[in-house]
Backbone atoms as SQL, in Angstrom:
CREATE TABLE atoms (id INTEGER PRIMARY KEY, chain TEXT, resi INTEGER, resn TEXT, atom TEXT, x REAL, y REAL, z REAL);
INSERT INTO atoms VALUES
  (1, 'A', 1, 'MET', 'N', 3.815, -42.936, -22.940),
  (2, 'A', 1, 'MET', 'CA', 2.595, -42.160, -23.006),
  (3, 'A', 1, 'MET', 'C', 1.844, -42.508, -21.778),
  (4, 'A', 2, 'THR', 'N', 1.170, -41.533, -21.173),
  (5, 'A', 2, 'THR', 'CA', 0.310, -41.673, -20.028),
  (6, 'A', 2, 'THR', 'C', -1.043, -41.009, -20.443),
  (7, 'A', 3, 'ILE', 'N', -2.148, -41.778, -20.190),
  (8, 'A', 3, 'ILE', 'CA', -3.510, -41.283, -20.531),
  (9, 'A', 3, 'ILE', 'C', -4.238, -41.087, -19.131),
  (10, 'A', 4, 'THR', 'N', -4.820, -39.870, -18.986),
  (11, 'A', 4, 'THR', 'CA', -5.732, -39.643, -17.857),
  (12, 'A', 4, 'THR', 'C', -7.046, -39.206, -18.386),
  (13, 'A', 5, 'ARG', 'N', -7.891, -38.890, -17.566),
  (14, 'A', 5, 'ARG', 'CA', -9.310, -38.553, -17.929),
  (15, 'A', 5, 'ARG', 'C', -9.353, -37.315, -18.881),
  (16, 'A', 6, 'ASN', 'N', -8.401, -36.380, -18.738),
  (17, 'A', 6, 'ASN', 'CA', -8.476, -35.190, -19.555),
  (18, 'A', 6, 'ASN', 'C', -7.140, -34.740, -20.121),
  (19, 'A', 7, 'LYS', 'N', -6.166, -35.596, -20.130),
  (20, 'A', 7, 'LYS', 'CA', -4.796, -35.229, -20.625),
  (21, 'A', 7, 'LYS', 'C', -4.033, -36.481, -21.097),
  (22, 'A', 8, 'LEU', 'N', -3.298, -36.256, -22.236),
  (23, 'A', 8, 'LEU', 'CA', -2.344, -37.241, -22.699),
  (24, 'A', 8, 'LEU', 'C', -0.954, -36.656, -22.545),
  (25, 'A', 9, 'VAL', 'N', -0.085, -37.434, -21.977),
  (26, 'A', 9, 'VAL', 'CA', 1.306, -36.975, -21.768),
  (27, 'A', 9, 'VAL', 'C', 2.260, -37.945, -22.475),
  (28, 'A', 10, 'PHE', 'N', 3.049, -37.368, -23.390),
  (29, 'A', 10, 'PHE', 'CA', 4.011, -38.154, -24.098),
  (30, 'A', 10, 'PHE', 'C', 5.398, -37.784, -23.544),
  (31, 'A', 11, 'TYR', 'N', 6.196, -38.864, -23.338),
  (32, 'A', 11, 'TYR', 'CA', 7.563, -38.719, -22.861),
  (33, 'A', 11, 'TYR', 'C', 8.479, -39.222, -23.940),
  (34, 'A', 12, 'VAL', 'N', 9.303, -38.415, -24.450),
  (35, 'A', 12, 'VAL', 'CA', 10.292, -38.760, -25.543),
  (36, 'A', 12, 'VAL', 'C', 11.629, -38.813, -24.802),
  (37, 'A', 13, 'SER', 'N', 12.116, -40.005, -24.634),
  (38, 'A', 13, 'SER', 'CA', 13.399, -40.129, -23.996),
  (39, 'A', 13, 'SER', 'C', 14.598, -40.349, -24.936),
  (40, 'A', 14, 'ASN', 'N', 14.285, -40.618, -26.174),
  (41, 'A', 14, 'ASN', 'CA', 15.343, -40.876, -27.115),
  (42, 'A', 14, 'ASN', 'C', 15.967, -39.541, -27.525),
  (43, 'A', 15, 'PHE', 'N', 17.222, -39.547, -28.049),
  (44, 'A', 15, 'PHE', 'CA', 17.836, -38.349, -28.538),
  (45, 'A', 15, 'PHE', 'C', 17.199, -37.991, -29.804),
  (46, 'A', 16, 'LEU', 'N', 16.786, -36.713, -29.903),
  (47, 'A', 16, 'LEU', 'CA', 16.296, -36.095, -31.153),
  (48, 'A', 16, 'LEU', 'C', 17.406, -35.508, -31.879),
  (49, 'A', 17, 'LYS', 'N', 17.084, -35.098, -33.197),
  (50, 'A', 17, 'LYS', 'CA', 18.117, -34.508, -34.037),
  (51, 'A', 17, 'LYS', 'C', 18.866, -33.379, -33.353),
  (52, 'A', 18, 'ALA', 'N', 18.148, -32.480, -32.671),
  (53, 'A', 18, 'ALA', 'CA', 18.785, -31.354, -32.129),
  (54, 'A', 18, 'ALA', 'C', 19.029, -31.462, -30.568),
  (55, 'A', 19, 'SER', 'N', 18.989, -32.632, -30.028),
  (56, 'A', 19, 'SER', 'CA', 19.124, -32.849, -28.617),
  (57, 'A', 19, 'SER', 'C', 20.543, -32.648, -28.155),
  (58, 'A', 20, 'LYS', 'N', 20.797, -32.100, -27.005),
  (59, 'A', 20, 'LYS', 'CA', 22.045, -31.987, -26.331),
  (60, 'A', 20, 'LYS', 'C', 22.077, -33.107, -25.360),
  (61, 'A', 21, 'PRO', 'N', 23.230, -33.668, -25.019),
  (62, 'A', 21, 'PRO', 'CA', 23.298, -34.807, -24.128),
  (63, 'A', 21, 'PRO', 'C', 22.695, -34.499, -22.710),
  (64, 'A', 22, 'ILE', 'N', 22.733, -33.219, -22.282),
  (65, 'A', 22, 'ILE', 'CA', 22.191, -32.884, -20.992),
  (66, 'A', 22, 'ILE', 'C', 20.738, -32.745, -21.018),
  (67, 'A', 23, 'ASN', 'N', 20.173, -32.359, -22.121),
  (68, 'A', 23, 'ASN', 'CA', 18.807, -32.017, -22.240),
  (69, 'A', 23, 'ASN', 'C', 18.086, -32.787, -23.344),
  (70, 'A', 24, 'HIS', 'N', 17.878, -34.113, -23.191),
  (71, 'A', 24, 'HIS', 'CA', 17.266, -34.877, -24.186),
  (72, 'A', 24, 'HIS', 'C', 15.886, -35.396, -23.819),
  (73, 'A', 25, 'GLY', 'N', 15.383, -35.198, -22.603),
  (74, 'A', 25, 'GLY', 'CA', 14.074, -35.644, -22.254),
  (75, 'A', 25, 'GLY', 'C', 13.025, -34.623, -22.678),
  (76, 'A', 26, 'LEU', 'N', 11.970, -35.001, -23.339),
  (77, 'A', 26, 'LEU', 'CA', 10.966, -34.156, -23.807),
  (78, 'A', 26, 'LEU', 'C', 9.628, -34.668, -23.278),
  (79, 'A', 27, 'LYS', 'N', 8.803, -33.749, -22.761),
  (80, 'A', 27, 'LYS', 'CA', 7.489, -34.068, -22.183),
  (81, 'A', 27, 'LYS', 'C', 6.501, -33.212, -22.990),
  (82, 'A', 28, 'ILE', 'N', 5.471, -33.876, -23.577),
  (83, 'A', 28, 'ILE', 'CA', 4.465, -33.189, -24.343),
  (84, 'A', 28, 'ILE', 'C', 3.077, -33.435, -23.607),
  (85, 'A', 29, 'ASP', 'N', 2.412, -32.315, -23.216),
  (86, 'A', 29, 'ASP', 'CA', 1.154, -32.470, -22.543),
  (87, 'A', 29, 'ASP', 'C', 0.081, -32.046, -23.580),
  (88, 'A', 30, 'LEU', 'N', -0.938, -32.855, -23.772),
  (89, 'A', 30, 'LEU', 'CA', -2.048, -32.513, -24.644),
  (90, 'A', 30, 'LEU', 'C', -3.338, -32.651, -23.789),
  (91, 'A', 31, 'SER', 'N', -3.902, -31.487, -23.427),
  (92, 'A', 31, 'SER', 'CA', -5.049, -31.517, -22.534),
  (93, 'A', 31, 'SER', 'C', -6.340, -31.420, -23.403),
  (94, 'A', 32, 'ALA', 'N', -7.418, -31.930, -22.830),
  (95, 'A', 32, 'ALA', 'CA', -8.672, -31.944, -23.467),
  (96, 'A', 32, 'ALA', 'C', -9.205, -30.443, -23.593),
  (97, 'A', 33, 'TYR', 'N', -9.960, -30.203, -24.616),
  (98, 'A', 33, 'TYR', 'CA', -10.497, -28.905, -24.923),
  (99, 'A', 33, 'TYR', 'C', -12.072, -29.008, -24.871),
  (100, 'A', 34, 'PRO', 'N', -12.707, -29.037, -23.722),
  (101, 'A', 34, 'PRO', 'CA', -14.172, -29.272, -23.710),
  (102, 'A', 34, 'PRO', 'C', -14.993, -28.288, -24.452),
  (103, 'A', 35, 'PRO', 'N', -14.660, -26.991, -24.595),
  (104, 'A', 35, 'PRO', 'CA', -15.531, -26.029, -25.299),
  (105, 'A', 35, 'PRO', 'C', -15.913, -26.429, -26.716),
  (106, 'A', 36, 'ASP', 'N', -15.021, -27.092, -27.374),
  (107, 'A', 36, 'ASP', 'CA', -15.312, -27.504, -28.829),
  (108, 'A', 36, 'ASP', 'C', -14.647, -28.840, -29.150),
  (109, 'A', 37, 'ARG', 'N', -15.280, -29.895, -29.171),
  (110, 'A', 37, 'ARG', 'CA', -14.734, -31.219, -29.348),
  (111, 'A', 37, 'ARG', 'C', -14.064, -31.260, -30.757),
  (112, 'A', 38, 'ARG', 'N', -14.510, -30.478, -31.660),
  (113, 'A', 38, 'ARG', 'CA', -13.889, -30.549, -33.057),
  (114, 'A', 38, 'ARG', 'C', -12.478, -30.054, -33.075),
  (115, 'A', 39, 'LEU', 'N', -12.090, -29.274, -32.040),
  (116, 'A', 39, 'LEU', 'CA', -10.774, -28.732, -31.898),
  (117, 'A', 39, 'LEU', 'C', -9.915, -29.389, -30.887),
  (118, 'A', 40, 'CYS', 'N', -10.495, -30.490, -30.288),
  (119, 'A', 40, 'CYS', 'CA', -9.897, -31.123, -29.222),
  (120, 'A', 40, 'CYS', 'C', -8.908, -32.250, -29.616),
  (121, 'A', 41, 'VAL', 'N', -7.612, -32.026, -29.618),
  (122, 'A', 41, 'VAL', 'CA', -6.647, -33.014, -29.999),
  (123, 'A', 41, 'VAL', 'C', -6.787, -34.274, -29.169),
  (124, 'A', 42, 'TYR', 'N', -7.013, -34.066, -27.882),
  (125, 'A', 42, 'TYR', 'CA', -7.104, -35.150, -26.845),
  (126, 'A', 42, 'TYR', 'C', -8.208, -36.120, -27.427),
  (127, 'A', 43, 'SER', 'N', -9.386, -35.697, -27.722),
  (128, 'A', 43, 'SER', 'CA', -10.504, -36.491, -28.142),
  (129, 'A', 43, 'SER', 'C', -10.143, -37.309, -29.373),
  (130, 'A', 44, 'TYR', 'N', -9.449, -36.704, -30.365),
  (131, 'A', 44, 'TYR', 'CA', -9.128, -37.365, -31.638),
  (132, 'A', 44, 'TYR', 'C', -8.040, -38.457, -31.316),
  (133, 'A', 45, 'LEU', 'N', -7.044, -38.101, -30.531),
  (134, 'A', 45, 'LEU', 'CA', -6.003, -39.077, -30.177),
  (135, 'A', 45, 'LEU', 'C', -6.556, -40.276, -29.439),
  (136, 'A', 46, 'VAL', 'N', -7.456, -40.056, -28.477),
  (137, 'A', 46, 'VAL', 'CA', -8.070, -41.191, -27.702),
  (138, 'A', 46, 'VAL', 'C', -8.884, -42.044, -28.657),
  (139, 'A', 47, 'GLU', 'N', -9.624, -41.448, -29.594),
  (140, 'A', 47, 'GLU', 'CA', -10.419, -42.269, -30.531),
  (141, 'A', 47, 'GLU', 'C', -9.473, -43.054, -31.491),
  (142, 'A', 48, 'TYR', 'N', -8.382, -42.345, -31.950),
  (143, 'A', 48, 'TYR', 'CA', -7.372, -43.105, -32.764),
  (144, 'A', 48, 'TYR', 'C', -6.806, -44.262, -31.969),
  (145, 'A', 49, 'LEU', 'N', -6.418, -43.985, -30.748),
  (146, 'A', 49, 'LEU', 'CA', -5.785, -45.137, -29.942),
  (147, 'A', 49, 'LEU', 'C', -6.829, -46.321, -29.761),
  (148, 'A', 50, 'ASN', 'N', -8.087, -45.934, -29.513),
  (149, 'A', 50, 'ASN', 'CA', -9.089, -46.979, -29.335),
  (150, 'A', 50, 'ASN', 'C', -9.271, -47.838, -30.659),
  (151, 'A', 51, 'ARG', 'N', -9.210, -47.125, -31.822),
  (152, 'A', 51, 'ARG', 'CA', -9.380, -47.905, -33.065),
  (153, 'A', 51, 'ARG', 'C', -8.139, -48.677, -33.420),
  (154, 'A', 52, 'THR', 'N', -6.958, -48.255, -33.034),
  (155, 'A', 52, 'THR', 'CA', -5.750, -48.990, -33.473),
  (156, 'A', 52, 'THR', 'C', -5.110, -49.739, -32.303),
  (157, 'A', 53, 'TRP', 'N', -5.811, -49.934, -31.201),
  (158, 'A', 53, 'TRP', 'CA', -5.251, -50.619, -30.058),
  (159, 'A', 53, 'TRP', 'C', -4.590, -51.930, -30.357),
  (160, 'A', 54, 'GLY', 'N', -5.235, -52.849, -31.052),
  (161, 'A', 54, 'GLY', 'CA', -4.731, -54.150, -31.336),
  (162, 'A', 54, 'GLY', 'C', -3.447, -54.053, -32.196),
  (163, 'A', 55, 'SER', 'N', -3.439, -53.052, -33.126),
  (164, 'A', 55, 'SER', 'CA', -2.323, -52.963, -34.026),
  (165, 'A', 55, 'SER', 'C', -1.044, -52.404, -33.303),
  (166, 'A', 56, 'GLN', 'N', -1.315, -51.571, -32.218),
  (167, 'A', 56, 'GLN', 'CA', -0.219, -50.935, -31.606),
  (168, 'A', 56, 'GLN', 'C', 0.478, -51.770, -30.563),
  (169, 'A', 57, 'LEU', 'N', -0.123, -52.947, -30.248),
  (170, 'A', 57, 'LEU', 'CA', 0.573, -53.795, -29.299),
  (171, 'A', 57, 'LEU', 'C', 1.901, -54.377, -29.797),
  (172, 'A', 58, 'LEU', 'N', 1.991, -54.368, -31.140),
  (173, 'A', 58, 'LEU', 'CA', 3.217, -54.879, -31.758),
  (174, 'A', 58, 'LEU', 'C', 4.322, -53.737, -32.044),
  (175, 'A', 59, 'GLU', 'N', 3.759, -52.511, -31.949),
  (176, 'A', 59, 'GLU', 'CA', 4.603, -51.335, -32.316),
  (177, 'A', 59, 'GLU', 'C', 4.770, -50.491, -31.122),
  (178, 'A', 60, 'THR', 'N', 5.876, -49.687, -31.134),
  (179, 'A', 60, 'THR', 'CA', 6.121, -48.784, -30.060),
  (180, 'A', 60, 'THR', 'C', 6.039, -47.358, -30.517),
  (181, 'A', 61, 'THR', 'N', 5.483, -47.184, -31.696),
  (182, 'A', 61, 'THR', 'CA', 5.275, -45.853, -32.222),
  (183, 'A', 61, 'THR', 'C', 3.776, -45.477, -32.203),
  (184, 'A', 62, 'LEU', 'N', 3.469, -44.210, -32.283),
  (185, 'A', 62, 'LEU', 'CA', 2.123, -43.731, -32.260),
  (186, 'A', 62, 'LEU', 'C', 1.356, -44.002, -33.582),
  (187, 'A', 63, 'PHE', 'N', 1.975, -43.796, -34.647),
  (188, 'A', 63, 'PHE', 'CA', 1.328, -43.852, -35.993),
  (189, 'A', 63, 'PHE', 'C', 1.675, -45.315, -36.595),
  (190, 'A', 64, 'VAL', 'N', 0.550, -46.044, -36.827),
  (191, 'A', 64, 'VAL', 'CA', 0.657, -47.321, -37.515),
  (192, 'A', 64, 'VAL', 'C', -0.209, -47.260, -38.761),
  (193, 'A', 65, 'SER', 'N', 0.217, -48.068, -39.729),
  (194, 'A', 65, 'SER', 'CA', -0.535, -48.143, -40.998),
  (195, 'A', 65, 'SER', 'C', -1.889, -48.833, -40.831),
  (196, 'A', 66, 'TYR', 'N', -2.837, -48.388, -41.594),
  (197, 'A', 66, 'TYR', 'CA', -4.197, -48.976, -41.568),
  (198, 'A', 66, 'TYR', 'C', -4.278, -50.139, -42.398),
  (199, 'A', 67, 'LYS', 'N', -3.217, -50.458, -43.215),
  (200, 'A', 67, 'LYS', 'CA', -3.148, -51.612, -44.085),
  (201, 'A', 67, 'LYS', 'C', -2.411, -52.677, -43.339),
  (202, 'A', 68, 'LYS', 'N', -2.804, -53.902, -43.522),
  (203, 'A', 68, 'LYS', 'CA', -2.066, -55.046, -42.969),
  (204, 'A', 68, 'LYS', 'C', -0.629, -55.074, -43.577),
  (205, 'A', 69, 'PRO', 'N', 0.339, -55.378, -42.742),
  (206, 'A', 69, 'PRO', 'CA', 0.449, -55.926, -41.406),
  (207, 'A', 69, 'PRO', 'C', 0.405, -54.883, -40.306),
  (208, 'A', 70, 'HIS', 'N', -0.119, -53.686, -40.577),
  (209, 'A', 70, 'HIS', 'CA', -0.254, -52.550, -39.525),
  (210, 'A', 70, 'HIS', 'C', 1.154, -52.251, -38.843),
  (211, 'A', 71, 'SER', 'N', 2.160, -52.024, -39.600),
  (212, 'A', 71, 'SER', 'CA', 3.417, -51.694, -39.114),
  (213, 'A', 71, 'SER', 'C', 3.476, -50.175, -38.998),
  (214, 'A', 72, 'ARG', 'N', 4.614, -49.699, -38.355),
  (215, 'A', 72, 'ARG', 'CA', 4.732, -48.224, -38.232),
  (216, 'A', 72, 'ARG', 'C', 4.869, -47.583, -39.594),
  (217, 'A', 73, 'VAL', 'N', 4.350, -46.323, -39.652),
  (218, 'A', 73, 'VAL', 'CA', 4.438, -45.573, -40.890),
  (219, 'A', 73, 'VAL', 'C', 5.760, -44.897, -40.985),
  (220, 'A', 74, 'SER', 'N', 6.233, -44.635, -42.227),
  (221, 'A', 74, 'SER', 'CA', 7.527, -44.036, -42.393),
  (222, 'A', 74, 'SER', 'C', 7.441, -42.451, -42.237),
  (223, 'A', 75, 'VAL', 'N', 8.526, -41.858, -42.125),
  (224, 'A', 75, 'VAL', 'CA', 8.609, -40.429, -42.064),
  (225, 'A', 75, 'VAL', 'C', 8.045, -39.815, -43.306),
  (226, 'A', 76, 'SER', 'N', 8.335, -40.287, -44.484),
  (227, 'A', 76, 'SER', 'CA', 7.816, -39.809, -45.711),
  (228, 'A', 76, 'SER', 'C', 6.281, -39.885, -45.748),
  (229, 'A', 77, 'THR', 'N', 5.666, -40.926, -45.208),
  (230, 'A', 77, 'THR', 'CA', 4.232, -41.032, -45.194),
  (231, 'A', 77, 'THR', 'C', 3.642, -39.945, -44.309),
  (232, 'A', 78, 'VAL', 'N', 4.221, -39.674, -43.163),
  (233, 'A', 78, 'VAL', 'CA', 3.745, -38.617, -42.269),
  (234, 'A', 78, 'VAL', 'C', 3.904, -37.273, -42.997),
  (235, 'A', 79, 'GLY', 'N', 4.974, -37.027, -43.701),
  (236, 'A', 79, 'GLY', 'CA', 5.170, -35.780, -44.411),
  (237, 'A', 79, 'GLY', 'C', 4.167, -35.612, -45.564),
  (238, 'A', 80, 'ARG', 'N', 3.823, -36.675, -46.283),
  (239, 'A', 80, 'ARG', 'CA', 2.802, -36.600, -47.328),
  (240, 'A', 80, 'ARG', 'C', 1.423, -36.236, -46.720),
  (241, 'A', 81, 'LYS', 'N', 1.060, -36.901, -45.643),
  (242, 'A', 81, 'LYS', 'CA', -0.191, -36.606, -44.988),
  (243, 'A', 81, 'LYS', 'C', -0.257, -35.161, -44.482),
  (244, 'A', 82, 'LEU', 'N', 0.756, -34.759, -43.883),
  (245, 'A', 82, 'LEU', 'CA', 0.902, -33.382, -43.370),
  (246, 'A', 82, 'LEU', 'C', 0.795, -32.367, -44.476),
  (247, 'A', 83, 'ARG', 'N', 1.471, -32.595, -45.615),
  (248, 'A', 83, 'ARG', 'CA', 1.351, -31.737, -46.793),
  (249, 'A', 83, 'ARG', 'C', -0.070, -31.644, -47.311),
  (250, 'A', 84, 'THR', 'N', -0.801, -32.820, -47.306),
  (251, 'A', 84, 'THR', 'CA', -2.217, -32.782, -47.694),
  (252, 'A', 84, 'THR', 'C', -3.057, -31.962, -46.816),
  (253, 'A', 85, 'ILE', 'N', -2.860, -32.049, -45.522),
  (254, 'A', 85, 'ILE', 'CA', -3.563, -31.305, -44.544),
  (255, 'A', 85, 'ILE', 'C', -3.321, -29.864, -44.738),
  (256, 'A', 86, 'MET', 'N', -2.023, -29.494, -44.876),
  (257, 'A', 86, 'MET', 'CA', -1.641, -28.071, -45.104),
  (258, 'A', 86, 'MET', 'C', -2.386, -27.468, -46.364),
  (259, 'A', 87, 'GLN', 'N', -2.329, -28.235, -47.380),
  (260, 'A', 87, 'GLN', 'CA', -2.912, -27.809, -48.660),
  (261, 'A', 87, 'GLN', 'C', -4.416, -27.610, -48.511),
  (262, 'A', 88, 'ARG', 'N', -5.037, -28.519, -47.882),
  (263, 'A', 88, 'ARG', 'CA', -6.535, -28.425, -47.699),
  (264, 'A', 88, 'ARG', 'C', -6.879, -27.217, -46.729),
  (265, 'A', 89, 'ALA', 'N', -5.935, -26.795, -45.882),
  (266, 'A', 89, 'ALA', 'CA', -6.078, -25.680, -45.005),
  (267, 'A', 89, 'ALA', 'C', -5.816, -24.341, -45.706),
  (268, 'A', 90, 'GLY', 'N', -5.361, -24.437, -46.974),
  (269, 'A', 90, 'GLY', 'CA', -5.135, -23.205, -47.725),
  (270, 'A', 90, 'GLY', 'C', -3.647, -22.680, -47.714),
  (271, 'A', 91, 'VAL', 'N', -2.773, -23.503, -47.169),
  (272, 'A', 91, 'VAL', 'CA', -1.354, -23.182, -47.077),
  (273, 'A', 91, 'VAL', 'C', -0.719, -23.414, -48.472),
  (274, 'A', 92, 'ASN', 'N', 0.134, -22.503, -48.918),
  (275, 'A', 92, 'ASN', 'CA', 0.817, -22.700, -50.198),
  (276, 'A', 92, 'ASN', 'C', 1.907, -23.737, -49.956),
  (277, 'A', 93, 'VAL', 'N', 1.755, -24.934, -50.272),
  (278, 'A', 93, 'VAL', 'CA', 2.718, -26.001, -50.043),
  (279, 'A', 93, 'VAL', 'C', 3.945, -25.930, -50.912),
  (280, 'A', 94, 'ASN', 'N', 3.900, -25.046, -51.918),
  (281, 'A', 94, 'ASN', 'CA', 5.079, -24.864, -52.735),
  (282, 'A', 94, 'ASN', 'C', 5.994, -23.959, -52.029),
  (283, 'A', 95, 'LEU', 'N', 5.499, -23.075, -51.163),
  (284, 'A', 95, 'LEU', 'CA', 6.334, -22.148, -50.349),
  (285, 'A', 95, 'LEU', 'C', 6.649, -22.738, -48.930),
  (286, 'A', 96, 'PHE', 'N', 5.691, -23.370, -48.312),
  (287, 'A', 96, 'PHE', 'CA', 5.847, -23.822, -46.985),
  (288, 'A', 96, 'PHE', 'C', 5.791, -25.385, -46.978),
  (289, 'A', 97, 'LYS', 'N', 6.803, -26.025, -46.544),
  (290, 'A', 97, 'LYS', 'CA', 6.875, -27.471, -46.539),
  (291, 'A', 97, 'LYS', 'C', 6.448, -28.001, -45.190),
  (292, 'A', 98, 'PRO', 'N', 6.127, -29.314, -45.059),
  (293, 'A', 98, 'PRO', 'CA', 5.736, -29.830, -43.808),
  (294, 'A', 98, 'PRO', 'C', 6.722, -29.647, -42.635),
  (295, 'A', 99, 'HIS', 'N', 8.006, -29.579, -43.012),
  (296, 'A', 99, 'HIS', 'CA', 8.999, -29.372, -41.944),
  (297, 'A', 99, 'HIS', 'C', 8.768, -28.010, -41.234),
  (298, 'A', 100, 'TYR', 'N', 8.230, -27.019, -41.977),
  (299, 'A', 100, 'TYR', 'CA', 8.038, -25.732, -41.328),
  (300, 'A', 100, 'TYR', 'C', 6.983, -25.800, -40.189),
  (301, 'A', 101, 'CYS', 'N', 6.159, -26.786, -40.123),
  (302, 'A', 101, 'CYS', 'CA', 5.210, -26.961, -39.048),
  (303, 'A', 101, 'CYS', 'C', 5.961, -27.164, -37.706),
  (304, 'A', 102, 'ARG', 'N', 6.951, -27.867, -37.742),
  (305, 'A', 102, 'ARG', 'CA', 7.821, -28.086, -36.511),
  (306, 'A', 102, 'ARG', 'C', 8.283, -26.758, -35.947),
  (307, 'A', 103, 'ALA', 'N', 8.858, -25.924, -36.825),
  (308, 'A', 103, 'ALA', 'CA', 9.359, -24.656, -36.382),
  (309, 'A', 103, 'ALA', 'C', 8.240, -23.708, -35.874),
  (310, 'A', 104, 'SER', 'N', 7.121, -23.711, -36.557),
  (311, 'A', 104, 'SER', 'CA', 6.059, -22.857, -36.149),
  (312, 'A', 104, 'SER', 'C', 5.403, -23.322, -34.832),
  (313, 'A', 105, 'CYS', 'N', 5.346, -24.621, -34.614),
  (314, 'A', 105, 'CYS', 'CA', 4.870, -25.141, -33.289),
  (315, 'A', 105, 'CYS', 'C', 5.814, -24.688, -32.167),
  (316, 'A', 106, 'ARG', 'N', 7.094, -24.819, -32.376),
  (317, 'A', 106, 'ARG', 'CA', 8.047, -24.416, -31.389),
  (318, 'A', 106, 'ARG', 'C', 8.023, -22.982, -31.091),
  (319, 'A', 107, 'ALA', 'N', 7.776, -22.129, -32.150),
  (320, 'A', 107, 'ALA', 'CA', 7.691, -20.701, -31.981),
  (321, 'A', 107, 'ALA', 'C', 6.444, -20.250, -31.145),
  (322, 'A', 108, 'SER', 'N', 5.429, -21.066, -31.309),
  (323, 'A', 108, 'SER', 'CA', 4.227, -20.663, -30.588),
  (324, 'A', 108, 'SER', 'C', 4.252, -20.997, -29.063),
  (325, 'A', 109, 'ASN', 'N', 5.139, -21.863, -28.674),
  (326, 'A', 109, 'ASN', 'CA', 5.222, -22.303, -27.257),
  (327, 'A', 109, 'ASN', 'C', 6.003, -21.317, -26.376);
């Protein structure tokens, strides 16, 4: 991950589930959105990194538990949190599962 004044860049070099041997490097750019800080992913991630900095020194993952010993969170924990967010946003979580977010994000790019 690289942090600049108005952008976060994530580099995923590991093979992902659907990666081909030739094309396995992934770069994710998250730019600041100055018009509305409430919609700015950059601002939220920078704040999260500031609050969890000491915990992340021991981990190489972005998401760490807020409970001691502050280890990485599991895939199921991320899925549960995402399902809660989807439900609060009014999405029918019986019809649309957290995994669908991945497909919809890729379709919008």
